[in-house]
All heavy atoms as a GROMACS GRO file, in nm:
protein
  511
    1MET      N    1   0.083   0.315   0.777
    1MET     CA    2   0.005   0.375   0.881
    1MET      C    3  -0.001   0.280   1.001
    1MET      O    4  -0.031   0.162   0.985
    1MET     CB    5  -0.136   0.403   0.830
    1MET     CG    6  -0.226   0.456   0.938
    1MET     SD    7  -0.392   0.494   0.879
    1MET     CE    8  -0.472   0.339   0.911
    2ASP      N    9   0.029   0.330   1.118
    2ASP     CA   10   0.021   0.249   1.239
    2ASP      C   11  -0.118   0.259   1.301
    2ASP      O   12  -0.183   0.363   1.296
    2ASP     CB   13   0.124   0.297   1.342
    2ASP     CG   14   0.265   0.252   1.306
    2ASP    OD1   15   0.281   0.173   1.211
    2ASP    OD2   16   0.358   0.294   1.376
    3LEU      N   17  -0.160   0.149   1.359
    3LEU     CA   18  -0.288   0.142   1.431
    3LEU      C   19  -0.262   0.162   1.580
    3LEU      O   20  -0.151   0.139   1.628
    3LEU     CB   21  -0.354   0.006   1.406
    3LEU     CG   22  -0.391  -0.024   1.261
    3LEU    CD1   23  -0.433  -0.169   1.247
    3LEU    CD2   24  -0.501   0.069   1.215
    4PRO      N   25  -0.363   0.203   1.657
    4PRO     CA   26  -0.345   0.219   1.802
    4PRO      C   27  -0.307   0.085   1.866
    4PRO      O   28  -0.365  -0.018   1.833
    4PRO     CB   29  -0.482   0.265   1.851
    4PRO     CG   30  -0.555   0.313   1.731
    4PRO     CD   31  -0.497   0.240   1.614
    5ARG      N   32  -0.210   0.091   1.956
    5ARG     CA   33  -0.158  -0.031   2.020
    5ARG      C   34  -0.187  -0.029   2.168
    5ARG      O   35  -0.194   0.076   2.230
    5ARG     CB   36  -0.008  -0.040   2.000
    5ARG     CG   37   0.032  -0.052   1.857
    5ARG     CD   38   0.177  -0.019   1.833
    5ARG     NE   39   0.269  -0.108   1.901
    5ARG     CZ   40   0.398  -0.111   1.878
    5ARG    NH1   41   0.451  -0.030   1.788
    5ARG    NH2   42   0.476  -0.192   1.944
    6ASN      N   43  -0.199  -0.149   2.223
    6ASN     CA   44  -0.211  -0.169   2.367
    6ASN      C   45  -0.128  -0.292   2.400
    6ASN      O   46  -0.180  -0.391   2.450
    6ASN     CB   47  -0.357  -0.187   2.407
    6ASN     CG   48  -0.374  -0.195   2.556
    6ASN    OD1   49  -0.288  -0.148   2.630
    6ASN    ND2   50  -0.481  -0.255   2.601
    7ASP      N   51   0.002  -0.286   2.368
    7ASP     CA   52   0.089  -0.402   2.385
    7ASP      C   53   0.100  -0.443   2.530
    7ASP      O   54   0.109  -0.360   2.620
    7ASP     CB   55   0.230  -0.371   2.332
    7ASP     CG   56   0.236  -0.357   2.182
    7ASP    OD1   57   0.139  -0.399   2.115
    7ASP    OD2   58   0.336  -0.305   2.132
    8GLU      N   59   0.097  -0.575   2.550
    8GLU     CA   60   0.120  -0.633   2.682
    8GLU      C   61   0.184  -0.770   2.663
    8GLU      O   62   0.171  -0.830   2.557
    8GLU     CB   63  -0.010  -0.644   2.762
    8GLU     CG   64  -0.116  -0.729   2.697
    8GLU     CD   65  -0.246  -0.731   2.776
    8GLU    OE1   66  -0.246  -0.696   2.894
    8GLU    OE2   67  -0.347  -0.769   2.717
    9GLN      N   68   0.255  -0.817   2.764
    9GLN     CA   69   0.320  -0.948   2.758
    9GLN      C   70   0.211  -1.055   2.760
    9GLN      O   71   0.138  -1.067   2.856
    9GLN     CB   72   0.414  -0.966   2.877
    9GLN     CG   73   0.486  -1.099   2.877
    9GLN     CD   74   0.588  -1.113   2.766
    9GLN    OE1   75   0.654  -1.018   2.729
    9GLN    NE2   76   0.600  -1.232   2.712
   10ILE      N   77   0.199  -1.128   2.648
   10ILE     CA   78   0.101  -1.235   2.639
   10ILE      C   79   0.162  -1.357   2.571
   10ILE      O   80   0.268  -1.347   2.509
   10ILE     CB   81  -0.025  -1.192   2.560
   10ILE    CG1   82   0.012  -1.153   2.416
   10ILE    CG2   83  -0.100  -1.081   2.630
   10ILE    CD1   84  -0.107  -1.128   2.327
   11SER      N   85   0.096  -1.468   2.584
   11SER     CA   86   0.132  -1.589   2.510
   11SER      C   87   0.022  -1.616   2.408
   11SER      O   88  -0.096  -1.612   2.442
   11SER     CB   89   0.144  -1.709   2.605
   11SER     OG   90   0.254  -1.691   2.690
   12THR      N   91   0.062  -1.640   2.285
   12THR     CA   92  -0.034  -1.666   2.179
   12THR      C   93  -0.060  -1.815   2.165
   12THR      O   94   0.017  -1.898   2.214
   12THR     CB   95   0.018  -1.613   2.044
   12THR    OG1   96   0.135  -1.686   2.010
   12THR    CG2   97   0.047  -1.465   2.050
   13GLY      N   98  -0.167  -1.847   2.095
   13GLY     CA   99  -0.199  -1.984   2.061
   13GLY      C  100  -0.258  -1.987   1.922
   13GLY      O  101  -0.280  -1.884   1.859
   14ALA      N  102  -0.287  -2.107   1.873
   14ALA     CA  103  -0.343  -2.122   1.739
   14ALA      C  104  -0.473  -2.043   1.727
   14ALA      O  105  -0.561  -2.052   1.811
   14ALA     CB  106  -0.370  -2.270   1.710
   15GLY      N  107  -0.481  -1.962   1.622
   15GLY     CA  108  -0.600  -1.884   1.595
   15GLY      C  109  -0.598  -1.743   1.651
   15GLY      O  110  -0.685  -1.663   1.617
   16ASP      N  111  -0.501  -1.709   1.734
   16ASP     CA  112  -0.494  -1.572   1.788
   16ASP      C  113  -0.462  -1.474   1.676
   16ASP      O  114  -0.377  -1.499   1.592
   16ASP     CB  115  -0.386  -1.561   1.896
   16ASP     CG  116  -0.432  -1.613   2.030
   16ASP    OD1  117  -0.554  -1.616   2.055
   16ASP    OD2  118  -0.346  -1.652   2.111
   17ILE      N  119  -0.533  -1.362   1.678
   17ILE     CA  120  -0.511  -1.253   1.582
   17ILE      C  121  -0.444  -1.140   1.658
   17ILE      O  122  -0.500  -1.087   1.755
   17ILE     CB  123  -0.644  -1.208   1.519
   17ILE    CG1  124  -0.713  -1.327   1.452
   17ILE    CG2  125  -0.620  -1.094   1.419
   17ILE    CD1  126  -0.857  -1.302   1.418
   18ILE      N  127  -0.325  -1.103   1.615
   18ILE     CA  128  -0.239  -1.010   1.689
   18ILE      C  129  -0.203  -0.891   1.601
   18ILE      O  130  -0.174  -0.907   1.482
   18ILE     CB  131  -0.109  -1.083   1.732
   18ILE    CG1  132  -0.140  -1.206   1.818
   18ILE    CG2  133  -0.013  -0.989   1.802
   18ILE    CD1  134  -0.207  -1.176   1.950
   19LEU      N  135  -0.202  -0.773   1.661
   19LEU     CA  136  -0.146  -0.655   1.596
   19LEU      C  137   0.003  -0.653   1.630
   19LEU      O  138   0.041  -0.644   1.746
   19LEU     CB  139  -0.214  -0.527   1.646
   19LEU     CG  140  -0.159  -0.397   1.592
   19LEU    CD1  141  -0.175  -0.389   1.440
   19LEU    CD2  142  -0.227  -0.278   1.659
   20TYR      N  143   0.085  -0.664   1.528
   20TYR     CA  144   0.229  -0.672   1.546
   20TYR      C  145   0.293  -0.539   1.507
   20TYR      O  146   0.277  -0.492   1.394
   20TYR     CB  147   0.285  -0.786   1.460
   20TYR     CG  148   0.434  -0.802   1.467
   20TYR    CD1  149   0.493  -0.855   1.581
   20TYR    CD2  150   0.514  -0.764   1.362
   20TYR    CE1  151   0.631  -0.869   1.588
   20TYR    CE2  152   0.651  -0.778   1.367
   20TYR     CZ  153   0.709  -0.831   1.481
   20TYR     OH  154   0.845  -0.845   1.488
   21GLN      N  155   0.360  -0.477   1.602
   21GLN     CA  156   0.432  -0.352   1.584
   21GLN      C  157   0.344  -0.240   1.528
   21GLN      O  158   0.392  -0.150   1.460
   21GLN     CB  159   0.556  -0.372   1.497
   21GLN     CG  160   0.658  -0.461   1.561
   21GLN     CD  161   0.788  -0.469   1.484
   21GLN    OE1  162   0.797  -0.431   1.367
   21GLN    NE2  163   0.891  -0.518   1.550
   22GLY      N  164   0.214  -0.248   1.552
   22GLY     CA  165   0.123  -0.141   1.515
   22GLY      C  166   0.084  -0.134   1.369
   22GLY      O  167   0.000  -0.054   1.332
   23ASN      N  168   0.145  -0.222   1.284
   23ASN     CA  169   0.115  -0.208   1.142
   23ASN      C  170   0.094  -0.340   1.067
   23ASN      O  171   0.083  -0.340   0.945
   23ASN     CB  172   0.223  -0.127   1.071
   23ASN     CG  173   0.359  -0.190   1.082
   23ASN    OD1  174   0.374  -0.305   1.120
   23ASN    ND2  175   0.461  -0.114   1.047
   24SER      N  176   0.088  -0.450   1.139
   24SER     CA  177   0.066  -0.580   1.073
   24SER      C  178  -0.028  -0.665   1.156
   24SER      O  179  -0.013  -0.672   1.279
   24SER     CB  180   0.198  -0.657   1.058
   24SER     OG  181   0.288  -0.586   0.978
   25LEU      N  182  -0.125  -0.729   1.091
   25LEU     CA  183  -0.209  -0.826   1.158
   25LEU      C  184  -0.151  -0.964   1.132
   25LEU      O  185  -0.119  -0.998   1.018
   25LEU     CB  186  -0.353  -0.820   1.108
   25LEU     CG  187  -0.432  -0.698   1.151
   25LEU    CD1  188  -0.572  -0.702   1.089
   25LEU    CD2  189  -0.442  -0.688   1.302
   26VAL      N  190  -0.140  -1.044   1.236
   26VAL     CA  191  -0.080  -1.176   1.227
   26VAL      C  192  -0.177  -1.277   1.287
   26VAL      O  193  -0.233  -1.253   1.394
   26VAL     CB  194   0.054  -1.181   1.303
   26VAL    CG1  195   0.117  -1.319   1.296
   26VAL    CG2  196   0.150  -1.076   1.251
   27ILE      N  197  -0.197  -1.389   1.217
   27ILE     CA  198  -0.277  -1.499   1.271
   27ILE      C  199  -0.179  -1.609   1.310
   27ILE      O  200  -0.107  -1.663   1.224
   27ILE     CB  201  -0.379  -1.551   1.168
   27ILE    CG1  202  -0.473  -1.439   1.126
   27ILE    CG2  203  -0.458  -1.668   1.227
   27ILE    CD1  204  -0.567  -1.476   1.014
   28TYR      N  205  -0.175  -1.640   1.437
   28TYR     CA  206  -0.079  -1.738   1.488
   28TYR      C  207  -0.130  -1.880   1.473
   28TYR      O  208  -0.248  -1.907   1.489
   28TYR     CB  209  -0.047  -1.709   1.635
   28TYR     CG  210   0.059  -1.603   1.648
   28TYR    CD1  211   0.025  -1.469   1.637
   28TYR    CD2  212   0.191  -1.637   1.665
   28TYR    CE1  213   0.122  -1.371   1.644
   28TYR    CE2  214   0.290  -1.539   1.673
   28TYR     CZ  215   0.254  -1.407   1.663
   28TYR     OH  216   0.350  -1.310   1.669
   29TYR      N  217  -0.037  -1.971   1.442
   29TYR     CA  218  -0.069  -2.113   1.435
   29TYR      C  219   0.007  -2.192   1.541
   29TYR      O  220  -0.015  -2.311   1.558
   29TYR     CB  221  -0.043  -2.170   1.295
   29TYR     CG  222   0.100  -2.160   1.249
   29TYR    CD1  223   0.190  -2.261   1.277
   29TYR    CD2  224   0.144  -2.048   1.179
   29TYR    CE1  225   0.322  -2.251   1.236
   29TYR    CE2  226   0.275  -2.038   1.137
   29TYR     CZ  227   0.363  -2.140   1.166
   29TYR     OH  228   0.494  -2.130   1.125
   30GLU      N  229   0.098  -2.126   1.613
   30GLU     CA  230   0.174  -2.186   1.722
   30GLU      C  231   0.178  -2.089   1.839
   30GLU      O  232   0.135  -1.974   1.828
   30GLU     CB  233   0.318  -2.216   1.679
   30GLU     CG  234   0.333  -2.330   1.585
   30GLU     CD  235   0.480  -2.365   1.560
   30GLU    OE1  236   0.569  -2.284   1.591
   30GLU    OE2  237   0.504  -2.474   1.507
   31THR      N  238   0.235  -2.135   1.949
   31THR     CA  239   0.250  -2.047   2.065
   31THR      C  240   0.370  -1.955   2.047
   31THR      O  241   0.467  -1.988   1.978
   31THR     CB  242   0.267  -2.130   2.195
   31THR    OG1  243   0.383  -2.213   2.182
   31THR    CG2  244   0.146  -2.216   2.222
   32ASN      N  245   0.360  -1.839   2.111
   32ASN     CA  246   0.468  -1.742   2.111
   32ASN      C  247   0.440  -1.647   2.227
   32ASN      O  248   0.324  -1.623   2.261
   32ASN     CB  249   0.472  -1.664   1.979
   32ASN     CG  250   0.597  -1.581   1.964
   32ASN    OD1  251   0.688  -1.587   2.046
   32ASN    ND2  252   0.602  -1.502   1.859
   33SER      N  253   0.542  -1.594   2.288
   33SER     CA  254   0.527  -1.496   2.396
   33SER      C  255   0.604  -1.371   2.361
   33SER      O  256   0.722  -1.379   2.323
   33SER     CB  257   0.580  -1.552   2.528
   33SER     OG  258   0.500  -1.658   2.573
   34TRP      N  259   0.536  -1.257   2.373
   34TRP     CA  260   0.600  -1.129   2.342
   34TRP      C  261   0.505  -1.019   2.383
   34TRP      O  262   0.396  -1.044   2.432
   34TRP     CB  263   0.631  -1.121   2.192
   34TRP     CG  264   0.731  -1.015   2.157
   34TRP    CD1  265   0.704  -0.895   2.099
   34TRP    CD2  266   0.872  -1.018   2.177
   34TRP    NE1  267   0.820  -0.823   2.080
   34TRP    CE2  268   0.926  -0.898   2.129
   34TRP    CE3  269   0.959  -1.110   2.232
   34TRP    CZ2  270   1.060  -0.867   2.133
   34TRP    CZ3  271   1.093  -1.080   2.236
   34TRP    CH2  272   1.142  -0.960   2.187
   35ASN      N  273   0.543  -0.895   2.360
   35ASN     CA  274   0.454  -0.780   2.383
   35ASN      C  275   0.372  -0.757   2.258
   35ASN      O  276   0.425  -0.711   2.156
   35ASN     CB  277   0.535  -0.654   2.418
   35ASN     CG  278   0.596  -0.663   2.554
   35ASN    OD1  279   0.537  -0.720   2.645
   35ASN    ND2  280   0.715  -0.609   2.570
   36PHE      N  281   0.244  -0.791   2.265
   36PHE     CA  282   0.154  -0.781   2.152
   36PHE      C  283   0.026  -0.710   2.193
   36PHE      O  284  -0.007  -0.701   2.310
   36PHE     CB  285   0.111  -0.920   2.102
   36PHE     CG  286   0.221  -1.007   2.049
   36PHE    CD1  287   0.245  -1.131   2.104
   36PHE    CD2  288   0.297  -0.968   1.941
   36PHE    CE1  289   0.343  -1.214   2.054
   36PHE    CE2  290   0.396  -1.050   1.889
   36PHE     CZ  291   0.418  -1.173   1.947
   37THR      N  292  -0.050  -0.668   2.093
   37THR     CA  293  -0.188  -0.622   2.112
   37THR      C  294  -0.277  -0.730   2.053
   37THR      O  295  -0.275  -0.753   1.932
   37THR     CB  296  -0.213  -0.488   2.042
   37THR    OG1  297  -0.125  -0.390   2.097
   37THR    CG2  298  -0.357  -0.443   2.060
   38ARG      N  299  -0.354  -0.797   2.140
   38ARG     CA  300  -0.444  -0.902   2.093
   38ARG      C  301  -0.568  -0.836   2.032
   38ARG      O  302  -0.632  -0.752   2.093
   38ARG     CB  303  -0.484  -0.994   2.208
   38ARG     CG  304  -0.563  -1.116   2.162
   38ARG     CD  305  -0.612  -1.203   2.278
   38ARG     NE  306  -0.513  -1.228   2.379
   38ARG     CZ  307  -0.429  -1.333   2.382
   38ARG    NH1  308  -0.433  -1.421   2.284
   38ARG    NH2  309  -0.342  -1.349   2.480
   39ILE      N  310  -0.601  -0.876   1.910
   39ILE     CA  311  -0.717  -0.823   1.839
   39ILE      C  312  -0.837  -0.916   1.853
   39ILE      O  313  -0.950  -0.872   1.870
   39ILE     CB  314  -0.685  -0.803   1.688
   39ILE    CG1  315  -0.568  -0.707   1.670
   39ILE    CG2  316  -0.808  -0.756   1.611
   39ILE    CD1  317  -0.593  -0.566   1.718
   40GLY      N  318  -0.813  -1.045   1.845
   40GLY     CA  319  -0.922  -1.142   1.854
   40GLY      C  320  -0.868  -1.283   1.844
   40GLY      O  321  -0.748  -1.306   1.854
   41LYS      N  322  -0.960  -1.378   1.826
   41LYS     CA  323  -0.922  -1.518   1.818
   41LYS      C  324  -1.020  -1.592   1.727
   41LYS      O  325  -1.140  -1.570   1.734
   41LYS     CB  326  -0.922  -1.584   1.955
   41LYS     CG  327  -0.876  -1.729   1.953
   41LYS     CD  328  -0.849  -1.778   2.093
   41LYS     CE  329  -0.794  -1.920   2.092
   41LYS     NZ  330  -0.654  -1.927   2.056
   42ASN      N  331  -0.966  -1.676   1.642
   42ASN     CA  332  -1.045  -1.766   1.560
   42ASN      C  333  -1.062  -1.893   1.643
   42ASN      O  334  -0.971  -1.974   1.653
   42ASN     CB  335  -0.972  -1.793   1.428
   42ASN     CG  336  -1.053  -1.878   1.334
   42ASN    OD1  337  -1.163  -1.921   1.365
   42ASN    ND2  338  -0.997  -1.901   1.217
   43GLU      N  339  -1.177  -1.909   1.705
   43GLU     CA  340  -1.203  -2.022   1.795
   43GLU      C  341  -1.218  -2.153   1.720
   43GLU      O  342  -1.265  -2.155   1.605
   43GLU     CB  343  -1.331  -1.995   1.875
   43GLU     CG  344  -1.326  -1.874   1.966
   43GLU     CD  345  -1.243  -1.895   2.090
   43GLU    OE1  346  -1.212  -2.011   2.124
   43GLU    OE2  347  -1.206  -1.795   2.153
   44GLY      N  348  -1.178  -2.261   1.784
   44GLY     CA  349  -1.204  -2.394   1.732
   44GLY      C  350  -1.119  -2.436   1.613
   44GLY      O  351  -1.162  -2.517   1.532
   45VAL      N  352  -1.000  -2.380   1.602
   45VAL     CA  353  -0.911  -2.415   1.492
   45VAL      C  354  -0.776  -2.456   1.549
   45VAL      O  355  -0.729  -2.400   1.648
   45VAL     CB  356  -0.897  -2.298   1.391
   45VAL    CG1  357  -0.828  -2.180   1.454
   45VAL    CG2  358  -0.826  -2.343   1.266
   46THR      N  359  -0.715  -2.556   1.489
   46THR     CA  360  -0.583  -2.600   1.534
   46THR      C  361  -0.475  -2.537   1.447
   46THR      O  362  -0.502  -2.488   1.336
   46THR     CB  363  -0.570  -2.754   1.525
   46THR    OG1  364  -0.572  -2.793   1.388
   46THR    CG2  365  -0.680  -2.824   1.603
   47GLY      N  366  -0.354  -2.541   1.496
   47GLY     CA  367  -0.242  -2.492   1.418
   47GLY      C  368  -0.226  -2.566   1.287
   47GLY      O  369  -0.198  -2.508   1.182
   48GLU      N  370  -0.247  -2.698   1.289
   48GLU     CA  371  -0.236  -2.778   1.167
   48GLU      C  372  -0.343  -2.737   1.065
   48GLU      O  373  -0.315  -2.727   0.945
   48GLU     CB  374  -0.250  -2.926   1.202
   48GLU     CG  375  -0.230  -3.018   1.083
   48GLU     CD  376  -0.232  -3.164   1.123
   48GLU    OE1  377  -0.144  -3.206   1.201
   48GLU    OE2  378  -0.323  -3.235   1.076
   49GLU      N  379  -0.465  -2.712   1.112
   49GLU     CA  380  -0.571  -2.668   1.021
   49GLU      C  381  -0.538  -2.533   0.958
   49GLU      O  382  -0.564  -2.512   0.839
   49GLU     CB  383  -0.704  -2.659   1.095
   49GLU     CG  384  -0.761  -2.794   1.135
   49GLU     CD  385  -0.878  -2.785   1.230
   49GLU    OE1  386  -0.885  -2.689   1.312
   49GLU    OE2  387  -0.965  -2.874   1.224
   50LEU      N  388  -0.480  -2.443   1.037
   50LEU     CA  389  -0.440  -2.313   0.983
   50LEU      C  390  -0.332  -2.327   0.878
   50LEU      O  391  -0.338  -2.264   0.772
   50LEU     CB  392  -0.395  -2.219   1.096
   50LEU     CG  393  -0.504  -2.166   1.186
   50LEU    CD1  394  -0.444  -2.096   1.306
   50LEU    CD2  395  -0.596  -2.072   1.110
   51LEU      N  396  -0.231  -2.408   0.906
   51LEU     CA  397  -0.124  -2.429   0.809
   51LEU      C  398  -0.177  -2.489   0.679
   51LEU      O  399  -0.137  -2.449   0.569
   51LEU     CB  400  -0.015  -2.518   0.868
   51LEU     CG  401   0.075  -2.453   0.972
   51LEU    CD1  402   0.167  -2.557   1.035
   51LEU    CD2  403   0.155  -2.340   0.912
   52ASP      N  404  -0.270  -2.583   0.690
   52ASP     CA  405  -0.331  -2.642   0.570
   52ASP      C  406  -0.408  -2.537   0.491
   52ASP      O  407  -0.401  -2.532   0.368
   52ASP     CB  408  -0.425  -2.757   0.607
   52ASP     CG  409  -0.351  -2.882   0.650
   52ASP    OD1  410  -0.229  -2.894   0.624
   52ASP    OD2  411  -0.415  -2.970   0.711
   53ALA      N  412  -0.484  -2.452   0.561
   53ALA     CA  413  -0.566  -2.351   0.495
   53ALA      C  414  -0.480  -2.243   0.429
   53ALA      O  415  -0.510  -2.197   0.319
   53ALA     CB  416  -0.662  -2.286   0.595
   54PHE      N  417  -0.372  -2.203   0.495
   54PHE     CA  418  -0.288  -2.094   0.444
   54PHE      C  419  -0.193  -2.140   0.335
   54PHE      O  420  -0.152  -2.060   0.250
   54PHE     CB  421  -0.209  -2.028   0.557
   54PHE     CG  422  -0.295  -1.954   0.655
   54PHE    CD1  423  -0.249  -1.929   0.782
   54PHE    CD2  424  -0.421  -1.908   0.622
   54PHE    CE1  425  -0.326  -1.858   0.874
   54PHE    CE2  426  -0.499  -1.840   0.713
   54PHE     CZ  427  -0.451  -1.814   0.839
   55GLY      N  428  -0.152  -2.265   0.336
   55GLY     CA  429  -0.059  -2.315   0.235
   55GLY      C  430   0.077  -2.248   0.248
   55GLY      O  431   0.117  -2.204   0.354
   56SER      N  432   0.147  -2.238   0.135
   56SER     CA  433   0.284  -2.186   0.140
   56SER      C  434   0.302  -2.053   0.066
   56SER      O  435   0.411  -2.000   0.062
   56SER     CB  436   0.380  -2.289   0.081
   56SER     OG  437   0.347  -2.314  -0.054
   57GLY      N  438   0.196  -1.999   0.006
   57GLY     CA  439   0.208  -1.874  -0.068
   57GLY      C  440   0.144  -1.758   0.006
   57GLY      O  441   0.118  -1.766   0.126
   58ASP      N  442   0.120  -1.650  -0.066
   58ASP     CA  443   0.051  -1.535  -0.008
   58ASP      C  444  -0.092  -1.571   0.026
   58ASP      O  445  -0.154  -1.654  -0.042
   58ASP     CB  446   0.051  -1.417  -0.106
   58ASP     CG  447   0.189  -1.359  -0.127
   58ASP    OD1  448   0.278  -1.386  -0.044
   58ASP    OD2  449   0.208  -1.288  -0.227
   59VAL      N  450  -0.145  -1.506   0.128
   59VAL     CA  451  -0.280  -1.534   0.175
   59VAL      C  452  -0.356  -1.403   0.188
   59VAL      O  453  -0.302  -1.302   0.234
   59VAL     CB  454  -0.278  -1.603   0.313
   59VAL    CG1  455  -0.417  -1.622   0.368
   59VAL    CG2  456  -0.205  -1.735   0.304
   60THR      N  457  -0.481  -1.402   0.144
   60THR     CA  458  -0.570  -1.288   0.168
   60THR      C  459  -0.675  -1.331   0.268
   60THR      O  460  -0.741  -1.434   0.250
   60THR     CB  461  -0.639  -1.244   0.036
   60THR    OG1  462  -0.538  -1.205  -0.057
   60THR    CG2  463  -0.734  -1.129   0.062
   61VAL      N  464  -0.689  -1.252   0.375
   61VAL     CA  465  -0.784  -1.284   0.481
   61VAL      C  466  -0.882  -1.168   0.491
   61VAL      O  467  -0.843  -1.052   0.488
   61VAL     CB  468  -0.712  -1.303   0.617
   61VAL    CG1  469  -0.811  -1.325   0.729
   61VAL    CG2  470  -0.611  -1.415   0.608
   62THR      N  471  -1.011  -1.201   0.501
   62THR     CA  472  -1.115  -1.101   0.517
   62THR      C  473  -1.176  -1.115   0.656
   62THR      O  474  -1.217  -1.225   0.694
   62THR     CB  475  -1.225  -1.118   0.411
   62THR    OG1  476  -1.166  -1.108   0.282
   62THR    CG2  477  -1.334  -1.012   0.427
   63PHE      N  478  -1.181  -1.004   0.731
   63PHE     CA  479  -1.242  -1.004   0.863
   63PHE      C  480  -1.380  -0.941   0.852
   63PHE      O  481  -1.399  -0.843   0.779
   63PHE     CB  482  -1.158  -0.921   0.962
   63PHE     CG  483  -1.022  -0.980   0.989
   63PHE    CD1  484  -0.910  -0.932   0.925
   63PHE    CD2  485  -1.008  -1.082   1.081
   63PHE    CE1  486  -0.786  -0.986   0.950
   63PHE    CE2  487  -0.885  -1.137   1.107
   63PHE     CZ  488  -0.772  -1.090   1.042
   64SER      N  489  -1.476  -0.995   0.926
   64SER     CA  490  -1.609  -0.937   0.929
   64SER      C  491  -1.670  -0.957   1.066
   64SER      O  492  -1.632  -1.047   1.140
   64SER     CB  493  -1.699  -0.997   0.821
   64SER     OG  494  -1.721  -1.134   0.848
   65LEU      N  495  -1.765  -0.871   1.100
   65LEU     CA  496  -1.838  -0.882   1.226
   65LEU      C  497  -1.978  -0.931   1.197
   65LEU      O  498  -2.040  -0.890   1.100
   65LEU     CB  499  -1.847  -0.745   1.295
   65LEU     CG  500  -1.714  -0.686   1.341
   65LEU    CD1  501  -1.736  -0.545   1.392
   65LEU    CD2  502  -1.652  -0.772   1.450
   66GLU      N  503  -2.026  -1.018   1.282
   66GLU     CA  504  -2.164  -1.067   1.267
   66GLU      C  505  -2.250  -1.016   1.378
   66GLU      O  506  -2.209  -0.993   1.486
   66GLU     CB  507  -2.165  -1.220   1.267
   66GLU     CG  508  -2.098  -1.276   1.145
   66GLU     CD  509  -2.105  -1.428   1.140
   66GLU    OE1  510  -2.177  -1.490   1.220
   66GLU    OE2  511  -2.038  -1.484   1.055
   0.00000   0.00000   0.00000
């Protein structure tokens, strides 16, 4: 199932949460430029911290609103 998209040319950074091709959520740990829909950002985290937290296997991420 695809989600609604609002793709625009952006540059990502560590912690950016992106909707990729309408059907995948991606958390970036490095910079990248492409047509994406930005969903949100995990503030105050570095790319190295994200790589350490995610490790090398599958990852389950839970999103919540406060």
